[in-house]
N, C-alpha and C positions, 0 to 999 in steps of 0.2 A: 278626863283629859289624859291622865297618865296611861289609862288603858289604850286610848287611841295612839298615843306616841309609841307605846310598846308594839302595837300591831304594825304601824308604818315602819318602825325601825326594823322589825323582822322582815318585812317585805323588801326593804332596801338591801338588807344583807343577802336575801335570796337572789335578787336581781344582780347584785355584784358577783355572787358565786356563779350564776348562770353565764355572766359575761366572761369570767375567768376561764371556765371550761368549754366555752363555746368555740367550735372549730372555725378557723378563718375561711372565708370564701375562696375557692380555687377555680379559675376559669382558663380559657384558652390562651390568654395573654401570658399567664405564668408558664405555659408549656413552650411557647415559641420564643419567649424572651431569653437572651443569653444570661448565664449566671453572673457575669461581671461586665461592666462597661467602664473603661478608663480612657479619658480624652487627654492626649498629650499634644505637644506643640506640632509634631510632624506625623503623627499616626494615631489610630484609635485601637484599643485592645478590646475585642469582643470575646469574652471567655478565653478560650485557648487560641483564637485566631487574631490576626492583625489586619487592619485595613488602612489604606492611605489614599488620600484624594489629591487629584491634580487638575489643573485647568490649562487650556491652551490660550496663549496670549499673543502669538505672532504667526502670521501666515505669509507665504511668498506672493509674488505678483500673479502667478498662474498656479492653478490647482488642477491636477489631472483626475479624471474620473476613476473612482475606486481607490483613492489614496488612503482611505481609512480601513480598507479591507485587511491589510496585514495585522492590524491591531485586533480586529474582530476574530481573526483566525488563530490568535494565540490561545493556548490551552489554559492560561491563567484565568481563574474566575474573576469577573469584573462587572461593575455596573457603569453604564454610560448614559449620560443625559445630554440632549440637545435642547437648548432654549433659544427659540427663534422669535424675536420681538419685531413686529413690523414697525417701520418708521414712515412718517408722512413724507410723500414725495415733494410737497411744496417746501417743507422745512429743509430737506436735503438740497433742493434746487437753489434755495437762497444761500446756503453755505457754499455750494459748489460755485455759484456766481461770484461770491466774495473771494473764494480760493483761486479761481481761474484769473481773476483780476490781479491778485498778488503775484501769481506765477508769471503771467504775461508781462507785468511791469518789471519784474526782476530780469526777465529775458531781454527786454528792451534796454534796461539800464546797463546790462553787460555788453550789449552790442554798441551802445553809445561810448562806453569806455574802451572799446576795442579789445575786450577780453575774449579768450577762447570759449567757444560754446560749451555749455554744460549739458551732456546727454540726459542726465537725470531730470533736469528741469523740463527739457523738451518732451521726454517720455511722460512725465507727470501732466504736462499740458494736454497732450494727445489723449491720455486716459480720462482726464476730467471732461474734456469736450465730448468724447465718445459716450461717457456715462450720462452726461447732460442730454445728449440727443436721444439716447435710449429711454431715459426717464420721461422726457417730454412726449415721446411717441408711445408711451406705456408698454414698451418692449421689456423693460426691466422695472423691478421694484427694489427698494432698499430695506435691509433688515439689520438687526443687531444679533449676532450669534454668540451664544455662550456654550462652550463645549467642556464638560467636566467628566472625569474618569475616577472611579474608586476601585482599587485592586485589593484582592484578599489573598493572604498567604499564611503559612503556619509559623513563620519566624521573622524577625527583623532582617536577618540576612537575606531571606528570600524576597522580602520587600525591596531591599536595595538592588538585588539582581534584576527583579522585574522592572524597577525604575530605570536601570541602565538599558534594558531591552527596549522599553518605551521610548527613551530618549534617542537611541540609535535609529529606531524606525522613523520617528518624527523628524529628527534633524537631518536624516538623509534626504528628506523632502523639503528642507528649509522651513520646517514648522517647529515651534518651540513650546515646551510645556514647563510648568513650575508646580511644585507641591504647594498646597494651600496651607502655608504655615500659620499657626494660631487660628486657623479656620477649618480644622478637620471636622468638627461637628457640623458646621454649615455645609461643608463639602459632602459629607455622608448623607445629610438630609437632601441636598440638591440632587444627588444621584439615586435617591430612593423614590418610589412612585408616589410622591406627594404633589408633584408639579410646582414645587417651590424653588425659585432661583435665589438662593441666599448669598452666593459668592459675588454675582453681578460683575463678572469680568467679561466684557463684550467686545466684539470686533465688528465694525461695519462691513457689510457684505451684500452685494447685489445678487440677483436670482441665479445667474449662470454659475459662479463659483459655489454658491450655497447648494446647488443641486449635486455637486460632486461629493458632498459630504454624506450622501445616502450610504448607509453602512452595509447594506445587504447586496452583495454582488454575486451573481451566478456565473460560473464558468461555462463556456460553451466548448464542446469537443466536436467540432464539425470541420471537415476538410473536403477537398475535391477528390481525394483518393481514399482507398480503404474499404471497409465493410461497415454495415450497420450493426452496432453492438446493442442498441436499445434506445429508450426514450429518457431524456433528462427530466426527472420528476420535479425539479425546481421550476422549470419554465416550459416543459413539454416540447423542447427542441430535440432534434434527432442527434444521437451520438454517432457520428461517422468518423472512423479513425483507421489509420494504417499502422499496425504495430511495428512494421519494418522502417517507419520514418523516424523512430526515436534512436537514441544512441545505442540501444540494444533492443532486441525483440523479445526479451524474456518476460514471463508473466507468472505471478503466484496467485493462487486462488485458495481462500480459506472460508470454510462454511461448515455448519453442522449438517448432520445427515438429514436429507429431505428438504434442504434450502433451495435446491435447483441448480447446483453447481454443474452437474453432469449435463443437464439440459442446456445451460449457457455455453459450455465448452463445445458440445456437439453442434450447436447452432453456429458458433464461430468457425468450426472446422468445415461445415457444409458450405458456408459462404466464401471461405478462403479457397476451397476446392474449385469453386466456380471461377475464381480468378487465376487458376493455374498454379496454386501453391501446393506442394506435396505435404501430406500430413502423416505422421507416424505416431501410433498410440501404444503405450504400454498399459494394458487393461487387466486389472487384478480380478474383475468380476465378470468378464466376458459380456459386458453390457453394450459394447460397441459392435457386436457381431451383426446385428440387424442393419445398422448404418453402413457397415462394410458391404453387405449384400445389396443394399439399396443404391449405392454409388458405384458398384462394380469394383470394389476394392478387394484386398486380400486379408483374410482372417486366419492367422497362424496360431494354432493351439500349441502351447509349450507345456509339456509334462514329461514324466518319466516313460510313459507308454506312447507318447505322441510320435507319429512318423516324421515330424519336423525336428531337425537337429541343428545345433549350433556348436561349432568347434571353438573352445576357448582360445586356441592357439592361432586363430585367423589373424592375418596382418592386413593393414590398409595398403593400398597401392600408392606409393609416393608420388606426389604431384610434381610439376615441373620446377617448383621453387623449394621442394623438400629435399633434405639431405637423407639418403637411405640409412645412414648410421644413426641419425637422430630419431627416425621413425622406428627403427628396430629397438633402440634403447628405451624409448617411451613405451613401446609395447611390452617390453620385459618388466618395466617398473609397474605397469598396470596389472600384469599377470601376477606379480608378487603380491599386490594388494588383493587380487581375487583369491589366491591360494591362502592368504592369511585368514580370509573369511571361511574358506572351505575347511581348513585344518584347525580352526578354533584358536588362532593366535600363533605367533612365532617368536622364538627367542632371537637375540641379536645374531647368534651364530647360525641358526637355521635360516635367518633372513639372507645372510651373505651366501650360504650354501645354495639356496634356491636361485639366487641371482646368477651364480656361476652355472648351475645345472640347466637353467632355462637357455642361457647363451649357447651352451654345448648342444642342447636339444635342437635348436635351430641350425647350428653349424653342421650337425650330422646330416640334416636334410638339405645342405648346401644353401642355407639362408644366412648370408653374411652381408656386411656392408659392401663387399667387393663383388658379390654376385649380381646377376641381372634381376631387378625387382619384378620384371614381367614373369619370371619363373617361380616366384614365391608362392602364388596361389596353388600351383600344381604340386608343390613339395611340402605343404603345411603338415607339421607333425601332429600326433595325437597325444592324449594324456598317458597312454601306455608307453609311448616313446619316452616321454618325460620320466616315467617310473623306471624304465630300464637304465636311463642315465643316472638316476639317483642310486640304483642298486650297485652301479659300478664305482660309486664314490664311498669313501670311508666315513663312518660316523653319521650315517643317514638312516639307520635302521628304524628309528621312530617315524621319520618322514615317510619312509617306504610303506610302513604299516598303515599310517593314516591316509595315504594317497590311494591305498589298495582298494578301498570301498568304492572309489570313483572310477576304477578301471575294470572291475569285475562285478558280476551280479547285476542287480536291477539298476543301480546308479549308472552303470557303464553305458546303458542305452541312450542316456542323455549327454553324459560328460566325455564319452570316449568315441565320438562319431565325427565324421567329416560333415561340414555344413552342407545342407541340401535345400536351402530355401533361397528365394529370390525376392528382391524388393524392386520389381519392375513396374509397379502400379503406383498411381498417385496417392492412394490411401491404403496403408498397411497397418494392421492391428496385431499385436502380440498378446494373445490371451493366456494368462498364467493362473486362471482360477483353479485348475486341476493340479497344479504343482503343490507338493507338500509344503506346509507352512515353514518347516525347518529349513527347507531348501529354497524357499522363495527369495530371500535376499541374495543368494548365490546366483539363482536364475536371472534375477533382475540385473545383477552386475554383468553377467555374460551377455544378456540382450543389449544392455546399454553400450558395452564395448563393441558389439557387432554393428549397432547403429552408428556409433561414432566413426568406425572404420569406413562405413559407406559414405557418411557425410564428408569425411576428409578426402575421400577418393574422387568424389563427383560433386563439384560445386553447383548448388541449385537452391532456390528459395524453398525452405522447409520449416514446418512446425513440428516439434516433438512434444507430445503430451504424456506426462508421467502421472497417472492417477494413483491415489493413495501412496504418495511419495514417502510416507513415514516408514514404509518397509525398507527402503534403501537407506534411510537415515538411522536405522538401528545400529549400524556398524560405522566406525570412524572411516574405514576405507571406502565404504559405499557413499557416505556423506561427502568425503573428499572428492570422489570421482564425479558425483553429481555437481558439486561446486565448480570443478574444472570444466565440466560440460557447459554450465551456464556462463562461465567467464570467457571461454574460448569460442563458444558457438557463434558469436557475432562475426568472427573472421571468416566463417564458412557459410554465412547467410542462413543461420539456424536460429530459430526462436524456441526457447525451452519453456514449456508451461508445466509447473508443478502444482498438483492439487492435493490438498489434505484437509482433514476436519479440524485438527487441533493446532493452533498457533504455537503451543508449547513444544510440539514436535520439532519445530524449526528454531524458535527463539531460545530453546535450551541448549542449542549446539552452536559453536562458533561458525561452523560451515553453514548452518541454517541461516544465521543472521546475515552472513555474507551473500547467500543466495537471494535473500530478500532485497538487500541493498543493490545487488546487481540485476534486479528485475525492474525495468522501467514501467511495466504495467502491473498493477495490483488490484485484485477484485475481492472485496470483503463482503460476504453475504451474511445471512442471519447467523448470529452467534449465540451460544448458550451463556447464561449468567455466570457460570463457573469460569469461562474463558475470557469474558469481556474485558477484565482488568488487564490481562496480558496483551490482548489485542490493542487496547487503548494506549498502553505504554509503548508497544512496539511501533505503532503507526502514528503516534502523537495525535490522537483524536481529541476533539472537543467533547464536552459532556453531551451536547446535543447529538453529535454523531454517534457517540456511544449508545445512547438510548434508541437511535434510529436502527442500529444493527440488532439490538435486542428485540425490537418490535417489527423488524423488516418482514414483509410478505415474501412468499415463495417467488424466486426469480428477481428479487430486488437487492440492492446493496450499494456500497461505495466503490466507485470505479476510479482508480488513480491512473493517470497517464502523465508521466513526468511530474511537473509541479502542480498540475491541475487535477482536480477531482470533482466528480459530480455524483449525485444520488441517482443511480441507474435502475431502470426496469427493463428486463430482457423481454423482447417481443418477437414473436415468430408468426409466420403465415400459417394457415391451416395445413398446407402441404408440408411445410417444414416441420411443423409440430407432429404430424403423422409419422414422419420419418424418424425423428430423433426422440420421441417420447420415452420416458423412463418409468412411466406408471406401470406397476406390476400387472394390473388387470389388462391394460391395453397390450402390453408385451406378450402376455399369455395368449390373447386372442390372435395376435399376429403369428406367433409360433405355431398355433394350431392350424391356421390357414396355410402356412408354409408347408406343414407336414402333409396336409390333405393334397396340396398341389403336387408334392413329390410323389405321393402314393399314386395319384392319377397319372403322372408321367411314367411311372414304372409299370 
């Protein structure tokens, strides 16, 4: 017996040892569960996050369709639950019969006493009778609606701020919410996908107002005027829009390489050309050349060896409402900005010297506020004239040396020539691919000044497309000029489209942010994961929209027009696609065919 006891005793010790050193079971619940859950009277703490639940307890007499969409569109993460409990029509009819008797008797009693009529009682009587009729004819059914919301934030302060936002949205529509005090746990469970209504705060509602609570509302961008931009992927409706119908016709396009942004812009240009709108393109890769040939436009190659010249000293022709002195002064200020880029920066003294030298350069050519503006184009000075004026001034030796490379040698073929181009066609492309990279920001500035002078001189509906706009954003003066163009273009019937790959190119600049805010149209196409956070912050996107842009197919993206935005797919007919394609293989085939045709003609 003692022997058996010793054996069983050893076995118990071994079992106890095994239990001590046995590893605890670890499953998926331990992975997804928060490290800490604290339930307080007005919120719940989930690890490092805070959650707060609310319920809606009061609605107005009328509810408009889509009244809940502003809450859905908030960038704040939240869970929303709708609990819709059907109610027997017979039970409701009995209660309504009793209620209508009470209301009608009160109305009669007031009439017998000679009291002034009560509009609230009369309205209630009409509403009850209308509801009774609809219930009797099965046009309506009655329900009890419970609407609960749980929001998630990183701090208690953010919770309070979100609560104020929710209250302002709801109360502007005469809808009132309350936090689920001492029922935060029940509120959290009620908004989780358990299908459990633990708060049980319900409001009676018939079918018509209940249908307005549907949270997913798709915007339609369709009008009787404008062009077809594409198809709304939410509901397959056509996006027909006129960019000139907004407060300004400016547009910004952001997309990674290969997302289809050039295809989309070419398609827009082609369709606006058919409506008689002039289009001007600043093309850094000469990819609009084939489109210019197809529509009978002008393709102007801009480089140091190109026969096409632009004189930086060109002046716009003052309009009937323009003051010649203001036009001349504005042109001098813009020229100082150009020279600041050309000369690699200026000191305060050099800045003032250049201002005076430019004024003298124009005055020598009889271009003054008192002279006839009609003669300005015939007397336009050159860069060499400006250098001569600088040489005649004291303390300008450094400026003369730096400006010399633009008046002599290879650079002079571009910077020291009179303008010899014309913008007499509806479609004009400035191709700057062959311009040296170091001179490209300067060339862009000169081209933009020339275009701006034409726009100011001749009022006409135009679209200006600046592809790879980050080249101009590299310098503060270039960014400032582009912002001024986007801001003032509306007065001259000009819509400016800026295209770039990286939102950081714009968001990192004060002028870039201003250009985005001054653009009524915004088109966000496929984004890289490295840039998506900046895109989300800049355009206040929801998490769903963020992932839509990451996974977007070629030619698809979020299209913003004013306060509305849709998920757009760009569509083109086979003929349009053949004209505007940017596929390298297709472009190579077209160029080879064009070369053979030219050889045959020769």
